[in-house]
N, C-alpha and C positions, 0 to 999 in steps of 0.2 A: 557110825557106830563102832567105837574102838573095841567093844566087847566081841566083835567078830574076828579080831586078831587072835592068833594063838596065844595062850598064856605065857609061853616063853618069850615072845616078842613083847608083850605088855610088861613083863617083869624087866626086861632089858631097859626099856624107857623109864620105868619106875612109876610109882603111885602118886608122885607129886603133881601139882598143877602144871608145871612146866613139862614134865615128862609126858603126861597125858596130852598136853597141847602140841608137843612135837610129834607124837604118834598121830594125832588127828591131822596135823599139817601134812605129814607124809601121805596119809590116806587121801586127803583133798588133792594134793599134787598129782597123785596117781590117777585121779579122776579128771585132771585137766584144769583144776582151779588155778588161775594165774596169779593170784595175790593172796597170801595168807599171813596173818600177823598172830604171833604167839607172844603173850605178855606174862612175865614172871611175877610181876608185882613190885613192891617197893624194895629198893636197895638203900633206903634211907637209914644208914647206920650212924646216926648222930650219937648213939650211945651203945654200949655193949658190943663193940665190934668183934672182939675175940670170941664172944659167946654165940654170935649169930652168923658171921661171915663164913666160917669153914663149912658148915652144913649147906648153906645157900650155894656157895661156889661149887661144892661137890655135886649137888643136885643139878645145877646148871651144866656143869662139865659132862655129867653122865647123859643127860637128855640130849644135849647138842651132839656129843660124840656118837651116840646111837643113831640120831637122825642123819648125820653125815654118812655114817657107815651104811645105814639102810638105803639112803638115796644112791650112794655109789654102787652098792650091790644090785640094785634094781635098774641101773643105767639112767638115773634121773639127775644125778648131781651136775653133770655138765650143762644141763639146761635149766638148773634151779639155782638161783642166787640166794644164799643164806646170809642174812645181815644181822649182826648183833650190835646194837648201838644204844646210845644214851644222850641225854641233853647236856650233861656235864659230868665232871669227874669228882674226885674227893681230894681234899687237901692232904698233902703228904705227912702232915703232923697230926698226932692224936690230940683231941680236945679234952677238956676237963671232965667230960662224961665218958671217957674211954671209947670215943667214937671219932668219926671224921666228918667235917663239914663240907658243904657244897664248894666246888672249885671248877669254874668253867675254863681255866687256863690250860689245862692239860688232862686228857683222858684217852682211853683206848676204845676202839671199835674193831669189829671183825667182819671180813668178807670171806665167803667160801663158796666154791662151785661157780656156776654161771659164767664160765670162761676165765675166771680169776685163777692165775697160777698160784698154787699153794706154797707155803713155807716162807712167805715174804714178810718182812717188817718194814714199815715206812715211818720215819720220824723217831725222834727221841727227845727226852726232856733233859733239862739241866741236871747238875749233880744232886740237887735237893728234890728233884721230881716236881718242881713247882711250875715251870714254864716249858712249853714245847720250844726247843731251841735249835733242833736239827730237822730239816724238812717238815716243818709244821703243815698240817692239813686243816684247812678251814671247813666248817660245816658245808659251805657251798661246794667245795672241791669234793668232799665225801659224797654229797648228793649227786654231783656231776658224775662221779665214778660209778655209782649205783645206776644212774640213768643210762650211761654209756653201755654198761654190761647188759642192760635190758633193751638196748636199741632205741631208746627214747630220744626225741629231738631236743637237744639242749638249747638251741637258740629260738625255737618256736615260741611266740607269745601266745599265752593262754589267758583267757579272761575268766575270773572267778564268778560264782553266781551273784556276787554283789557288785560286779562290774570292774573289779580291780585287775589290771593287767599284770602278768608275771611270767617268768620263764621257770623251767623246772629247777634249775640250780642257781638261779640268781647271779649269773655271770661266772660261776665256778667252772673250773677246768678238771676233766678227769685225770686221774693219776695213771698215765699210760703204761708204766712199768708193770702194773698188775696184770696186764693182758698179754 
């Protein structure tokens, strides 16, 4: 019940869905919940990028910065891995609808806390921002890095409820420099 939080704390997180979600996540983490997912909703800016993105980005920045600050102040950030991810990025060029289309060749994700040393950047795109050309990180390597931070067994074969065998990161390797 986030209404049990002081008004000043609720105001810092904001009234948005993501703000309330991050506050709820912090409360759940304080109670020992080991896995929390907070969804912001759609970032599908196929049109009106300039009209929609600034507010959405500001709202996300505020909610996540408040969450990270709160976790740090409560002594929980070192044991909590915060992951911001997506399944693909956006083309670096504006389309005919003043938006950006899907682009799986280059995108950004964020890791904070959970033993990850802050202030690092891994990888870069080409001059046009179209392809990852310096230290690319595959989804498998990103998942392996998350699993490594959580102490999960990367090589252990797991069987899905339908009988399909798999490993957590499908052969990916953690990015060691993060730890």
